[in-house]
Structures are given as structure tokens and as C-alpha cells.
C-alpha positions in Angstrom: 122.9 110.4 20.2 120.7 109.3 23.0 118.3 111.8 24.4 119.3 111.5 28.0 116.7 113.9 29.3 113.9 112.0 27.7 115.1 108.7 29.1 115.6 110.2 32.5 112.0 111.5 32.4 110.8 108.0 31.5 112.8 106.4 34.3 111.5 109.0 36.8 108.0 108.3 35.7 108.6 104.5 36.0 110.0 105.0 39.5 106.9 106.9 40.6 104.6 104.3 39.0 106.4 101.5 40.9 105.9 103.3 44.2 102.2 103.7 43.4 102.0 100.0 42.4 103.4 99.0 45.8 100.9 101.1 47.6 98.0 99.8 45.4 98.9 96.2 46.2 99.2 97.0 49.9 95.7 98.6 49.9 94.2 95.7 47.9 93.5 97.9 44.8 94.3 95.1 42.3 92.5 96.6 39.3 94.6 99.8 39.7 97.7 97.7 40.3 97.2 95.9 37.0 96.8 99.2 35.2 100.0 100.4 36.7 101.8 97.2 35.7 100.7 97.7 32.1 101.9 101.3 32.3 105.3 100.3 33.7 105.7 97.7 31.0 104.9 100.2 28.3 107.5 102.6 29.8 110.0 99.8 29.7 109.3 99.2 26.1 109.6 102.9 25.3 112.9 103.1 27.1 114.2 100.0 25.2 113.1 101.4 21.8 114.6 104.8 22.5 118.0 103.2 23.4 118.0 100.8 20.5 117.1 103.4 18.0 120.0 105.6 18.9 123.6 105.4 17.8 125.3 104.4 21.0 
């Protein structure tokens, strides 16, 4: 069974990171933006692994 609460938490965290990424780009903080992109990508991988490892 998929742990919906865990996935929901990952998605909420990703949403927050995307908003921070948009702000960082607008402010020209490209180093921080790149760190956020990596973080968002890692969250995406974690969500994908969590879904694939469960019996859907």
C-alpha cells in the first residue's frame, strides 16, 4: 500500500521548493537556484521510487 501521507509531504515540500526557486531566479540568486533544482530533482526521484516500490 502506498504511504499517501509520506508522498503528500514530499509533494508539499516540492511545491515550496518550486516557489523558492522562482523567487531565487527573479532575484538573480543563481547558485541558490541551482541547489533548489537539485533538491527538487531529488524529491522527484524519491516520489518515483516510493510509488514504484509499492503495490499499486
